[in-house]
PQR file with spaces between the fields and no chain letter, atoms N, CA, C, O and H, PARSE charges and radii, in Angstrom:
ATOM       1  N    MET     1     -11.961  -14.102   11.312 -0.4000 1.5000
ATOM       2  CA   MET     1     -11.711  -13.131   10.265 -0.0000 2.0000
ATOM       3  C    MET     1     -10.275  -13.353    9.768  0.5500 1.7000
ATOM       4  O    MET     1      -9.335  -13.246   10.556 -0.5500 1.4000
ATOM       5  N    PRO     2     -10.092  -13.657    8.484 -0.5600 1.5000
ATOM       6  CA   PRO     2      -8.752  -13.940    7.976  0.2800 2.0000
ATOM       7  C    PRO     2      -7.897  -12.670    7.852  0.5500 1.7000
ATOM       8  O    PRO     2      -8.410  -11.568    7.654 -0.5500 1.4000
ATOM       9  N    SER     3      -6.614  -12.858    7.972 -0.4000 1.5000
ATOM      10  CA   SER     3      -5.667  -11.764    7.831 -0.0000 2.0000
ATOM      11  C    SER     3      -5.679  -11.239    6.393  0.5500 1.7000
ATOM      12  O    SER     3      -5.822  -12.016    5.449 -0.5500 1.4000
ATOM      13  H    SER     3      -6.198  -13.753    8.133  0.4000 1.0000
ATOM      14  N    PRO     4      -5.527   -9.920    6.224 -0.5600 1.5000
ATOM      15  CA   PRO     4      -5.450   -9.359    4.873  0.2800 2.0000
ATOM      16  C    PRO     4      -4.064   -9.518    4.234  0.5500 1.7000
ATOM      17  O    PRO     4      -3.836   -9.023    3.131 -0.5500 1.4000
ATOM      18  N    CYS     5      -3.152  -10.193    4.905 -0.4000 1.5000
ATOM      19  CA   CYS     5      -1.797  -10.384    4.389 -0.0000 2.0000
ATOM      20  C    CYS     5      -1.838  -11.089    3.026  0.5500 1.7000
ATOM      21  O    CYS     5      -2.566  -12.064    2.835 -0.5500 1.4000
ATOM      22  H    CYS     5      -3.337  -10.596    5.802  0.4000 1.0000
ATOM      23  N    VAL     6      -1.040  -10.570    2.088 -0.4000 1.5000
ATOM      24  CA   VAL     6      -0.951  -11.177    0.749 -0.0000 2.0000
ATOM      25  C    VAL     6       0.469  -11.668    0.461  0.5500 1.7000
ATOM      26  O    VAL     6       0.833  -11.895   -0.693 -0.5500 1.4000
ATOM      27  H    VAL     6      -0.449   -9.779    2.243  0.4000 1.0000
ATOM      28  N    GLN     7       1.264  -11.829    1.516 -0.4000 1.5000
ATOM      29  CA   GLN     7       2.628  -12.354    1.412 -0.0000 2.0000
ATOM      30  C    GLN     7       3.550  -11.453    0.587  0.5500 1.7000
ATOM      31  O    GLN     7       4.511  -11.932   -0.017 -0.5500 1.4000
ATOM      32  H    GLN     7       0.969  -11.644    2.453  0.4000 1.0000
ATOM      33  N    VAL     8       3.259  -10.153    0.561 -0.4000 1.5000
ATOM      34  CA   VAL     8       4.143   -9.161   -0.052 -0.0000 2.0000
ATOM      35  C    VAL     8       4.471   -8.191    1.079  0.5500 1.7000
ATOM      36  O    VAL     8       3.814   -7.163    1.245 -0.5500 1.4000
ATOM      37  H    VAL     8       2.479   -9.765    1.052  0.4000 1.0000
ATOM      38  N    CYS     9       5.480   -8.531    1.840 -0.4000 1.5000
ATOM      39  CA   CYS     9       5.772   -7.806    3.073 -0.0000 2.0000
ATOM      40  C    CYS     9       6.933   -6.844    2.886  0.5500 1.7000
ATOM      41  O    CYS     9       8.095   -7.199    3.085 -0.5500 1.4000
ATOM      42  H    CYS     9       6.014   -9.366    1.705  0.4000 1.0000
ATOM      43  N    GLU    10       6.600   -5.634    2.505 -0.4000 1.5000
ATOM      44  CA   GLU    10       7.599   -4.591    2.312 -0.0000 2.0000
ATOM      45  C    GLU    10       6.962   -3.277    2.733  0.5500 1.7000
ATOM      46  O    GLU    10       5.874   -2.931    2.271 -0.5500 1.4000
ATOM      47  H    GLU    10       5.656   -5.346    2.344  0.4000 1.0000
ATOM      48  N    LEU    11       7.640   -2.543    3.612 -0.4000 1.5000
ATOM      49  CA   LEU    11       7.097   -1.273    4.077 -0.0000 2.0000
ATOM      50  C    LEU    11       7.539   -0.141    3.165  0.5500 1.7000
ATOM      51  O    LEU    11       8.682   -0.101    2.711 -0.5500 1.4000
ATOM      52  H    LEU    11       8.524   -2.823    3.987  0.4000 1.0000
ATOM      53  N    ASP    12       6.609    0.786    2.901 -0.4000 1.5000
ATOM      54  CA   ASP    12       6.959    1.965    2.108 -0.0000 2.0000
ATOM      55  C    ASP    12       7.558    3.029    3.026  0.5500 1.7000
ATOM      56  O    ASP    12       7.774    2.776    4.211 -0.5500 1.4000
ATOM      57  H    ASP    12       5.681    0.754    3.270  0.4000 1.0000
ATOM      58  N    ALA    13       7.824    4.198    2.493 -0.4000 1.5000
ATOM      59  CA   ALA    13       8.450    5.269    3.267 -0.0000 2.0000
ATOM      60  C    ALA    13       7.573    5.742    4.418  0.5500 1.7000
ATOM      61  O    ALA    13       8.077    6.319    5.381 -0.5500 1.4000
ATOM      62  H    ALA    13       7.649    4.404    1.530  0.4000 1.0000
ATOM      63  N    ASP    14       6.262    5.506    4.331 -0.4000 1.5000
ATOM      64  CA   ASP    14       5.339    5.904    5.388 -0.0000 2.0000
ATOM      65  C    ASP    14       5.113    4.807    6.422  0.5500 1.7000
ATOM      66  O    ASP    14       4.323    4.990    7.348 -0.5500 1.4000
ATOM      67  H    ASP    14       5.852    5.038    3.549  0.4000 1.0000
ATOM      68  N    GLY    15       5.797    3.664    6.279 -0.4000 1.5000
ATOM      69  CA   GLY    15       5.637    2.562    7.217 -0.0000 2.0000
ATOM      70  C    GLY    15       4.392    1.731    6.978  0.5500 1.7000
ATOM      71  O    GLY    15       3.887    1.078    7.891 -0.5500 1.4000
ATOM      72  H    GLY    15       6.439    3.516    5.527  0.4000 1.0000
ATOM      73  N    ILE    16       3.897    1.756    5.744 -0.4000 1.5000
ATOM      74  CA   ILE    16       2.715    0.989    5.370 -0.0000 2.0000
ATOM      75  C    ILE    16       3.159   -0.155    4.465  0.5500 1.7000
ATOM      76  O    ILE    16       3.954    0.046    3.547 -0.5500 1.4000
ATOM      77  H    ILE    16       4.308    2.286    5.002  0.4000 1.0000
ATOM      78  N    CYS    17       2.647   -1.350    4.725 -0.4000 1.5000
ATOM      79  CA   CYS    17       2.990   -2.510    3.914 -0.0000 2.0000
ATOM      80  C    CYS    17       2.444   -2.311    2.500  0.5500 1.7000
ATOM      81  O    CYS    17       1.273   -1.975    2.323 -0.5500 1.4000
ATOM      82  H    CYS    17       2.002   -1.513    5.472  0.4000 1.0000
ATOM      83  N    THR    18       3.289   -2.518    1.505 -0.4000 1.5000
ATOM      84  CA   THR    18       2.858   -2.336    0.119 -0.0000 2.0000
ATOM      85  C    THR    18       1.943   -3.461   -0.338  0.5500 1.7000
ATOM      86  O    THR    18       1.272   -3.325   -1.362 -0.5500 1.4000
ATOM      87  H    THR    18       4.241   -2.791    1.649  0.4000 1.0000
ATOM      88  N    GLY    19       1.898   -4.560    0.387 -0.4000 1.5000
ATOM      89  CA   GLY    19       1.036   -5.679    0.022 -0.0000 2.0000
ATOM      90  C    GLY    19      -0.367   -5.547    0.588  0.5500 1.7000
ATOM      91  O    GLY    19      -1.346   -5.545   -0.158 -0.5500 1.4000
ATOM      92  H    GLY    19       2.443   -4.670    1.219  0.4000 1.0000
ATOM      93  N    CYS    20      -0.466   -5.438    1.910 -0.4000 1.5000
ATOM      94  CA   CYS    20      -1.787   -5.447    2.557 -0.0000 2.0000
ATOM      95  C    CYS    20      -2.252   -4.067    2.995  0.5500 1.7000
ATOM      96  O    CYS    20      -3.399   -3.910    3.412 -0.5500 1.4000
ATOM      97  H    CYS    20       0.329   -5.439    2.516  0.4000 1.0000
ATOM      98  N    LEU    21      -1.388   -3.067    2.909 -0.4000 1.5000
ATOM      99  CA   LEU    21      -1.688   -1.675    3.268 -0.0000 2.0000
ATOM     100  C    LEU    21      -1.963   -1.470    4.753  0.5500 1.7000
ATOM     101  O    LEU    21      -2.675   -0.541    5.135 -0.5500 1.4000
ATOM     102  H    LEU    21      -0.456   -3.194    2.570  0.4000 1.0000
ATOM     103  N    ARG    22      -1.393   -2.348    5.595 -0.4000 1.5000
ATOM     104  CA   ARG    22      -1.482   -2.134    7.041 -0.0000 2.0000
ATOM     105  C    ARG    22      -0.191   -1.502    7.536  0.5500 1.7000
ATOM     106  O    ARG    22       0.872   -1.693    6.945 -0.5500 1.4000
ATOM     107  H    ARG    22      -0.815   -3.103    5.285  0.4000 1.0000
ATOM     108  N    SER    23      -0.292   -0.748    8.628 -0.4000 1.5000
ATOM     109  CA   SER    23       0.905   -0.218    9.275 -0.0000 2.0000
ATOM     110  C    SER    23       1.575   -1.342   10.046  0.5500 1.7000
ATOM     111  O    SER    23       0.962   -2.381   10.291 -0.5500 1.4000
ATOM     112  H    SER    23      -1.155   -0.593    9.108  0.4000 1.0000
ATOM     113  N    ILE    24       2.817   -1.143   10.425 -0.4000 1.5000
ATOM     114  CA   ILE    24       3.529   -2.171   11.183 -0.0000 2.0000
ATOM     115  C    ILE    24       2.815   -2.441   12.505  0.5500 1.7000
ATOM     116  O    ILE    24       2.771   -3.583   12.962 -0.5500 1.4000
ATOM     117  H    ILE    24       3.315   -0.299   10.226  0.4000 1.0000
ATOM     118  N    GLY    25       2.256   -1.400   13.122 -0.4000 1.5000
ATOM     119  CA   GLY    25       1.504   -1.584   14.360 -0.0000 2.0000
ATOM     120  C    GLY    25       0.248   -2.409   14.159  0.5500 1.7000
ATOM     121  O    GLY    25      -0.096   -3.244   14.995 -0.5500 1.4000
ATOM     122  H    GLY    25       2.292   -0.472   12.750  0.4000 1.0000
ATOM     123  N    GLU    26      -0.439   -2.172   13.041 -0.4000 1.5000
ATOM     124  CA   GLU    26      -1.641   -2.939   12.741 -0.0000 2.0000
ATOM     125  C    GLU    26      -1.311   -4.402   12.453  0.5500 1.7000
ATOM     126  O    GLU    26      -2.048   -5.310   12.837 -0.5500 1.4000
ATOM     127  H    GLU    26      -0.159   -1.494   12.362  0.4000 1.0000
ATOM     128  N    ILE    27      -0.192   -4.608   11.773 -0.4000 1.5000
ATOM     129  CA   ILE    27       0.241   -5.980   11.486 -0.0000 2.0000
ATOM     130  C    ILE    27       0.555   -6.703   12.792  0.5500 1.7000
ATOM     131  O    ILE    27       0.139   -7.844   12.993 -0.5500 1.4000
ATOM     132  H    ILE    27       0.407   -3.870   11.461  0.4000 1.0000
ATOM     133  N    ALA    28       1.292   -6.034   13.678 -0.4000 1.5000
ATOM     134  CA   ALA    28       1.680   -6.644   14.951 -0.0000 2.0000
ATOM     135  C    ALA    28       0.464   -6.917   15.840  0.5500 1.7000
ATOM     136  O    ALA    28       0.438   -7.915   16.560 -0.5500 1.4000
ATOM     137  H    ALA    28       1.631   -5.107   13.515  0.4000 1.0000
ATOM     138  N    ALA    29      -0.539   -6.044   15.794 -0.4000 1.5000
ATOM     139  CA   ALA    29      -1.713   -6.183   16.655 -0.0000 2.0000
ATOM     140  C    ALA    29      -2.698   -7.221   16.141  0.5500 1.7000
ATOM     141  O    ALA    29      -3.495   -7.747   16.918 -0.5500 1.4000
ATOM     142  H    ALA    29      -0.518   -5.233   15.209  0.4000 1.0000
ATOM     143  N    TRP    30      -2.661   -7.526   14.847 -0.4000 1.5000
ATOM     144  CA   TRP    30      -3.702   -8.346   14.229 -0.0000 2.0000
ATOM     145  C    TRP    30      -3.953   -9.667   14.956  0.5500 1.7000
ATOM     146  O    TRP    30      -5.105   -9.996   15.240 -0.5500 1.4000
ATOM     147  H    TRP    30      -2.014   -7.099   14.216  0.4000 1.0000
ATOM     148  N    GLY    31      -2.919  -10.418   15.259 -0.4000 1.5000
ATOM     149  CA   GLY    31      -3.077  -11.755   15.840 -0.0000 2.0000
ATOM     150  C    GLY    31      -3.874  -11.784   17.128  0.5500 1.7000
ATOM     151  O    GLY    31      -4.676  -12.695   17.334 -0.5500 1.4000
ATOM     152  H    GLY    31      -1.984  -10.151   15.029  0.4000 1.0000
ATOM     153  N    GLY    32      -3.673  -10.810   17.998 -0.4000 1.5000
ATOM     154  CA   GLY    32      -4.373  -10.801   19.280 -0.0000 2.0000
ATOM     155  C    GLY    32      -5.525   -9.822   19.342  0.5500 1.7000
ATOM     156  O    GLY    32      -6.118   -9.628   20.404 -0.5500 1.4000
ATOM     157  H    GLY    32      -3.022  -10.069   17.830  0.4000 1.0000
ATOM     158  N    ALA    33      -5.850   -9.203   18.221 -0.4000 1.5000
ATOM     159  CA   ALA    33      -6.888   -8.176   18.219 -0.0000 2.0000
ATOM     160  C    ALA    33      -8.283   -8.791   18.218  0.5500 1.7000
ATOM     161  O    ALA    33      -8.536   -9.777   17.526 -0.5500 1.4000
ATOM     162  H    ALA    33      -5.369   -9.360   17.358  0.4000 1.0000
ATOM     163  N    PRO    34      -9.190   -8.200   19.004 -0.5600 1.5000
ATOM     164  CA   PRO    34     -10.579   -8.664   18.946  0.2800 2.0000
ATOM     165  C    PRO    34     -11.194   -8.275   17.595  0.5500 1.7000
ATOM     166  O    PRO    34     -10.645   -7.452   16.863 -0.5500 1.4000
ATOM     167  N    ALA    35     -12.321   -8.872   17.289 -0.4000 1.5000
ATOM     168  CA   ALA    35     -12.968   -8.657   15.992 -0.0000 2.0000
ATOM     169  C    ALA    35     -13.238   -7.173   15.715  0.5500 1.7000
ATOM     170  O    ALA    35     -13.100   -6.724   14.577 -0.5500 1.4000
ATOM     171  H    ALA    35     -12.767   -9.541   17.884  0.4000 1.0000
ATOM     172  N    ALA    36     -13.618   -6.416   16.737 -0.4000 1.5000
ATOM     173  CA   ALA    36     -13.902   -4.990   16.532 -0.0000 2.0000
ATOM     174  C    ALA    36     -12.652   -4.248   16.073  0.5500 1.7000
ATOM     175  O    ALA    36     -12.723   -3.405   15.178 -0.5500 1.4000
ATOM     176  H    ALA    36     -13.731   -6.780   17.661  0.4000 1.0000
ATOM     177  N    ARG    37     -11.510   -4.555   16.678 -0.4000 1.5000
ATOM     178  CA   ARG    37     -10.248   -3.902   16.282 -0.0000 2.0000
ATOM     179  C    ARG    37      -9.856   -4.340   14.878  0.5500 1.7000
ATOM     180  O    ARG    37      -9.370   -3.522   14.097 -0.5500 1.4000
ATOM     181  H    ARG    37     -11.452   -5.240   17.405  0.4000 1.0000
ATOM     182  N    ARG    38     -10.053   -5.595   14.545 -0.4000 1.5000
ATOM     183  CA   ARG    38      -9.736   -6.069   13.197 -0.0000 2.0000
ATOM     184  C    ARG    38     -10.586   -5.344   12.154  0.5500 1.7000
ATOM     185  O    ARG    38     -10.098   -4.996   11.079 -0.5500 1.4000
ATOM     186  H    ARG    38     -10.448   -6.259   15.180  0.4000 1.0000
ATOM     187  N    ARG    39     -11.861   -5.121   12.481 -0.4000 1.5000
ATOM     188  CA   ARG    39     -12.715   -4.368   11.559 -0.0000 2.0000
ATOM     189  C    ARG    39     -12.197   -2.948   11.376  0.5500 1.7000
ATOM     190  O    ARG    39     -12.218   -2.422   10.263 -0.5500 1.4000
ATOM     191  H    ARG    39     -12.257   -5.404   13.355  0.4000 1.0000
ATOM     192  N    GLU    40     -11.730   -2.317   12.460 -0.4000 1.5000
ATOM     193  CA   GLU    40     -11.156   -0.965   12.370 -0.0000 2.0000
ATOM     194  C    GLU    40      -9.933   -0.963   11.457  0.5500 1.7000
ATOM     195  O    GLU    40      -9.763   -0.061   10.637 -0.5500 1.4000
ATOM     196  H    GLU    40     -11.713   -2.745   13.364  0.4000 1.0000
ATOM     197  N    ILE    41      -9.089   -1.971   11.604 -0.4000 1.5000
ATOM     198  CA   ILE    41      -7.893   -2.081   10.767 -0.0000 2.0000
ATOM     199  C    ILE    41      -8.300   -2.242    9.310  0.5500 1.7000
ATOM     200  O    ILE    41      -7.731   -1.595    8.431 -0.5500 1.4000
ATOM     201  H    ILE    41      -9.227   -2.704   12.271  0.4000 1.0000
ATOM     202  N    LEU    42      -9.277   -3.097    9.050 -0.4000 1.5000
ATOM     203  CA   LEU    42      -9.731   -3.309    7.674 -0.0000 2.0000
ATOM     204  C    LEU    42     -10.343   -2.035    7.083  0.5500 1.7000
ATOM     205  O    LEU    42     -10.211   -1.782    5.885 -0.5500 1.4000
ATOM     206  H    LEU    42      -9.740   -3.622    9.764  0.4000 1.0000
ATOM     207  N    GLN    43     -11.008   -1.240    7.914 -0.4000 1.5000
ATOM     208  CA   GLN    43     -11.544    0.040    7.442 -0.0000 2.0000
ATOM     209  C    GLN    43     -10.413    0.995    7.091  0.5500 1.7000
ATOM     210  O    GLN    43     -10.491    1.711    6.093 -0.5500 1.4000
ATOM     211  H    GLN    43     -11.115   -1.445    8.886  0.4000 1.0000
ATOM     212  N    ALA    44      -9.359    1.012    7.908 -0.4000 1.5000
ATOM     213  CA   ALA    44      -8.199    1.856    7.617 -0.0000 2.0000
ATOM     214  C    ALA    44      -7.535    1.413    6.319  0.5500 1.7000
ATOM     215  O    ALA    44      -7.111    2.245    5.517 -0.5500 1.4000
ATOM     216  H    ALA    44      -9.295    0.430    8.720  0.4000 1.0000
ATOM     217  N    VAL    45      -7.446    0.102    6.117 -0.4000 1.5000
ATOM     218  CA   VAL    45      -6.878   -0.440    4.878 -0.0000 2.0000
ATOM     219  C    VAL    45      -7.721    0.007    3.685  0.5500 1.7000
ATOM     220  O    VAL    45      -7.176    0.400    2.653 -0.5500 1.4000
ATOM     221  H    VAL    45      -7.790   -0.574    6.769  0.4000 1.0000
ATOM     222  N    ALA    46      -9.035   -0.050    3.818 -0.4000 1.5000
ATOM     223  CA   ALA    46      -9.924    0.356    2.725 -0.0000 2.0000
ATOM     224  C    ALA    46      -9.731    1.826    2.392  0.5500 1.7000
ATOM     225  O    ALA    46      -9.725    2.195    1.218 -0.5500 1.4000
ATOM     226  H    ALA    46      -9.478   -0.370    4.656  0.4000 1.0000
ATOM     227  N    ARG    47      -9.571    2.678    3.412 -0.4000 1.5000
ATOM     228  CA   ARG    47      -9.312    4.109    3.154 -0.0000 2.0000
ATOM     229  C    ARG    47      -7.986    4.298    2.425  0.5500 1.7000
ATOM     230  O    ARG    47      -7.895    5.095    1.492 -0.5500 1.4000
ATOM     231  H    ARG    47      -9.576    2.378    4.366  0.4000 1.0000
ATOM     232  N    ARG    48      -6.961    3.565    2.852 -0.4000 1.5000
ATOM     233  CA   ARG    48      -5.657    3.676    2.185 -0.0000 2.0000
ATOM     234  C    ARG    48      -5.748    3.208    0.736  0.5500 1.7000
ATOM     235  O    ARG    48      -5.149    3.809   -0.155 -0.5500 1.4000
ATOM     236  H    ARG    48      -7.036    2.917    3.611  0.4000 1.0000
ATOM     237  N    ARG    49      -6.492    2.145    0.508 -0.4000 1.5000
ATOM     238  CA   ARG    49      -6.645    1.623   -0.852 -0.0000 2.0000
ATOM     239  C    ARG    49      -7.344    2.651   -1.741  0.5500 1.7000
ATOM     240  O    ARG    49      -6.976    2.821   -2.903 -0.5500 1.4000
ATOM     241  H    ARG    49      -6.979    1.656    1.232  0.4000 1.0000
ATOM     242  N    MET    50      -8.346    3.332   -1.199 -0.4000 1.5000
ATOM     243  CA   MET    50      -9.048    4.370   -1.966 -0.0000 2.0000
ATOM     244  C    MET    50      -8.083    5.501   -2.327  0.5500 1.7000
ATOM     245  O    MET    50      -8.082    5.983   -3.460 -0.5500 1.4000
ATOM     246  H    MET    50      -8.645    3.194   -0.255  0.4000 1.0000
ATOM     247  N    ARG    51      -7.263    5.922   -1.363 -0.4000 1.5000
ATOM     248  CA   ARG    51      -6.286    6.974   -1.647 -0.0000 2.0000
ATOM     249  C    ARG    51      -5.276    6.494   -2.674  0.5500 1.7000
ATOM     250  O    ARG    51      -4.876    7.247   -3.562 -0.5500 1.4000
ATOM     251  H    ARG    51      -7.264    5.531   -0.442  0.4000 1.0000
ATOM     252  N    GLN    52      -4.866    5.243   -2.550 -0.4000 1.5000
ATOM     253  CA   GLN    52      -3.883    4.677   -3.476 -0.0000 2.0000
ATOM     254  C    GLN    52      -4.472    4.605   -4.884  0.5500 1.7000
ATOM     255  O    GLN    52      -3.773    4.899   -5.853 -0.5500 1.4000
ATOM     256  H    GLN    52      -5.191    4.631   -1.829  0.4000 1.0000
ATOM     257  N    ASP    53      -5.719    4.227   -5.014 -0.4000 1.5000
ATOM     258  CA   ASP    53      -6.366    4.127   -6.317 -0.0000 2.0000
ATOM     259  C    ASP    53      -6.475    5.482   -6.998  0.5500 1.7000
ATOM     260  O    ASP    53      -6.562    5.559   -8.224 -0.5500 1.4000
ATOM     261  H    ASP    53      -6.288    3.987   -4.227  0.4000 1.0000
ATOM     262  N    HIS    54      -6.472    6.549   -6.209 -0.4000 1.5000
ATOM     263  CA   HIS    54      -6.583    7.893   -6.775 -0.0000 2.0000
ATOM     264  C    HIS    54      -5.252    8.618   -6.862  0.5500 1.7000
ATOM     265  O    HIS    54      -5.195    9.766   -7.302 -0.5500 1.4000
ATOM     266  H    HIS    54      -6.401    6.486   -5.213  0.4000 1.0000
ATOM     267  N    ARG    55      -4.186    7.959   -6.448 -0.4000 1.5000
ATOM     268  CA   ARG    55      -2.852    8.552   -6.477 -0.0000 2.0000
ATOM     269  C    ARG    55      -2.300    8.454   -7.893  0.5500 1.7000
ATOM     270  O    ARG    55      -2.397    7.401   -8.524 -0.5500 1.4000
ATOM     271  H    ARG    55      -4.232    7.026   -6.090  0.4000 1.0000
ATOM     272  N    PRO    56      -1.717    9.552   -8.403 -0.5600 1.5000
ATOM     273  CA   PRO    56      -1.112    9.456   -9.740  0.2800 2.0000
ATOM     274  C    PRO    56       0.010    8.431   -9.740  0.5500 1.7000
ATOM     275  O    PRO    56       0.746    8.301   -8.762 -0.5500 1.4000
ATOM     276  N    ASP    57       0.136    7.710  -10.837 -0.4000 1.5000
ATOM     277  CA   ASP    57       1.204    6.725  -10.900 -0.0000 2.0000
ATOM     278  C    ASP    57       2.480    7.394  -11.394  0.5500 1.7000
ATOM     279  O    ASP    57       2.603    8.618  -11.374 -0.5500 1.4000
ATOM     280  H    ASP    57      -0.462    7.816  -11.632  0.4000 1.0000
ATOM     281  N    ARG    58       3.409    6.587  -11.831 -0.4000 1.5000
ATOM     282  CA   ARG    58       4.710    7.100  -12.225 -0.0000 2.0000
ATOM     283  C    ARG    58       4.692    7.767  -13.593  0.5500 1.7000
ATOM     284  O    ARG    58       5.725    8.257  -14.048 -0.5500 1.4000
ATOM     285  H    ARG    58       3.309    5.592  -11.847  0.4000 1.0000
ATOM     286  N    ARG    59       3.567    7.794  -14.242 -0.4000 1.5000
ATOM     287  CA   ARG    59       3.492    8.445  -15.544 -0.0000 2.0000
ATOM     288  C    ARG    59       3.450    9.955  -15.352  0.5500 1.7000
ATOM     289  O    ARG    59       3.161   10.446  -14.261 -0.5500 1.4000
ATOM     290  H    ARG    59       2.727    7.396  -13.872  0.4000 1.0000
ATOM     291  N    GLY    60       3.737   10.667  -16.401 -0.4000 1.5000
ATOM     292  CA   GLY    60       3.679   12.125  -16.342 -0.0000 2.0000
ATOM     293  C    GLY    60       2.249   12.609  -16.218  0.5500 1.7000
ATOM     294  O    GLY    60       1.312   11.816  -16.306 -0.5500 1.4000
ATOM     295  H    GLY    60       3.972   10.268  -17.288  0.4000 1.0000
ATOM     296  N    ASP    61       2.076   13.902  -16.015 -0.4000 1.5000
ATOM     297  CA   ASP    61       0.748   14.478  -15.868 -0.0000 2.0000
ATOM     298  C    ASP    61      -0.125   14.227  -17.094  0.5500 1.7000
ATOM     299  O    ASP    61      -1.350   14.176  -16.985 -0.5500 1.4000
ATOM     300  H    ASP    61       2.838   14.546  -15.944  0.4000 1.0000
ATOM     301  N    ASP    62       0.500   14.071  -18.262 -0.4000 1.5000
ATOM     302  CA   ASP    62      -0.264   13.847  -19.483 -0.0000 2.0000
ATOM     303  C    ASP    62      -0.574   12.370  -19.712  0.5500 1.7000
ATOM     304  O    ASP    62      -1.185   12.018  -20.721 -0.5500 1.4000
ATOM     305  H    ASP    62       1.495   14.112  -18.351  0.4000 1.0000
ATOM     306  N    GLY    63      -0.159   11.502  -18.784 -0.4000 1.5000
ATOM     307  CA   GLY    63      -0.424   10.078  -18.901 -0.0000 2.0000
ATOM     308  C    GLY    63       0.620    9.334  -19.704  0.5500 1.7000
ATOM     309  O    GLY    63       0.547    8.113  -19.838 -0.5500 1.4000
ATOM     310  H    GLY    63       0.338   11.788  -17.965  0.4000 1.0000
ATOM     311  N    ALA    64       1.594   10.055  -20.242 -0.4000 1.5000
ATOM     312  CA   ALA    64       2.639    9.414  -21.053 -0.0000 2.0000
ATOM     313  C    ALA    64       3.644    8.715  -20.144  0.5500 1.7000
ATOM     314  O    ALA    64       3.808    9.081  -18.980 -0.5500 1.4000
ATOM     315  H    ALA    64       1.653   11.047  -20.133  0.4000 1.0000
ATOM     316  N    ASP    65       4.302    7.718  -20.685 -0.4000 1.5000
ATOM     317  CA   ASP    65       5.344    7.046  -19.939 -0.0000 2.0000
ATOM     318  C    ASP    65       6.456    8.036  -19.636  0.5500 1.7000
ATOM     319  O    ASP    65       6.699    8.954  -20.420 -0.5500 1.4000
ATOM     320  H    ASP    65       4.169    7.420  -21.630  0.4000 1.0000
ATOM     321  N    PRO    66       7.144    7.858  -18.492 -0.5600 1.5000
ATOM     322  CA   PRO    66       8.264    8.751  -18.175  0.2800 2.0000
ATOM     323  C    PRO    66       9.367    8.632  -19.210  0.5500 1.7000
ATOM     324  O    PRO    66       9.565    7.561  -19.784 -0.5500 1.4000
ATOM     325  N    PRO    67      10.087    9.718  -19.455 -0.5600 1.5000
ATOM     326  CA   PRO    67      11.159    9.646  -20.461  0.2800 2.0000
ATOM     327  C    PRO    67      12.264    8.711  -20.040  0.5500 1.7000
ATOM     328  O    PRO    67      12.512    8.519  -18.850 -0.5500 1.4000
ATOM     329  N    THR    68      12.920    8.135  -21.010 -0.4000 1.5000
ATOM     330  CA   THR    68      14.059    7.276  -20.753 -0.0000 2.0000
ATOM     331  C    THR    68      15.246    7.820  -21.506  0.5500 1.7000
ATOM     332  O    THR    68      15.109    8.708  -22.348 -0.5500 1.4000
ATOM     333  H    THR    68      12.718    8.291  -21.976  0.4000 1.0000
ATOM     334  N    ASP    69      16.410    7.287  -21.202 -0.4000 1.5000
ATOM     335  CA   ASP    69      17.607    7.697  -21.933 -0.0000 2.0000
ATOM     336  C    ASP    69      18.049    6.589  -22.885  0.5500 1.7000
ATOM     337  O    ASP    69      19.204    6.560  -23.311 -0.5500 1.4000
ATOM     338  H    ASP    69      16.521    6.565  -20.519  0.4000 1.0000
ATOM     339  N    HIS    70      17.138    5.679  -23.218 -0.4000 1.5000
ATOM     340  CA   HIS    70      17.481    4.592  -24.134 -0.0000 2.0000
ATOM     341  C    HIS    70      17.944    5.177  -25.466  0.5500 1.7000
ATOM     342  O    HIS    70      17.281    6.039  -26.042 -0.5500 1.4000
ATOM     343  H    HIS    70      16.200    5.702  -22.871  0.4000 1.0000
ATOM     344  N    GLY    71      19.048    4.713  -25.929 -0.4000 1.5000
ATOM     345  CA   GLY    71      19.568    5.178  -27.212 -0.0000 2.0000
ATOM     346  C    GLY    71      20.361    6.471  -27.095  0.5500 1.7000
ATOM     347  O    GLY    71      20.865    6.981  -28.096 -0.5500 1.4000
ATOM     348  H    GLY    71      19.587    4.012  -25.460  0.4000 1.0000
ATOM     349  N    ALA    72      20.476    7.008  -25.880 -0.4000 1.5000
ATOM     350  CA   ALA    72      21.260    8.246  -25.726 -0.0000 2.0000
ATOM     351  C    ALA    72      22.736    7.928  -25.915  0.5500 1.7000
ATOM     352  O    ALA    72      23.226    6.877  -25.502 -0.5500 1.4000
ATOM     353  H    ALA    72      20.067    6.594  -25.068  0.4000 1.0000
ATOM     354  N    ARG    73      23.411    8.844  -26.536 -0.4000 1.5000
ATOM     355  CA   ARG    73      24.853    8.665  -26.750 -0.0000 2.0000
ATOM     356  C    ARG    73      25.609    9.351  -25.630  0.5500 1.7000
ATOM     357  O    ARG    73      25.262   10.456  -25.210 -0.5500 1.4000
ATOM     358  H    ARG    73      23.013    9.698  -26.872  0.4000 1.0000
ATOM     359  N    THR    74      26.638    8.688  -25.156 -0.4000 1.5000
ATOM     360  CA   THR    74      27.436    9.252  -24.066 -0.0000 2.0000
ATOM     361  C    THR    74      28.832    9.513  -24.508  0.5500 1.7000
ATOM     362  O    THR    74      29.650    9.989  -23.721 -0.5500 1.4000
ATOM     363  H    THR    74      26.920    7.791  -25.496  0.4000 1.0000
């Protein structure tokens, strides 16, 4: 079973990799994990991906881009 790593290795504030959506513990365990544990990790990744897909992005509640200060005079 191939690793879900996508070579984007950066942890978010919750300790989840922004690339593969595994926790640091799951990443560390992957190499020596039996197939059953790897399937559990992949299921956890799938749940995180579903939550991520439903998470509001950086746009406002109305879907508009966030305001900028471009052109503001100081």
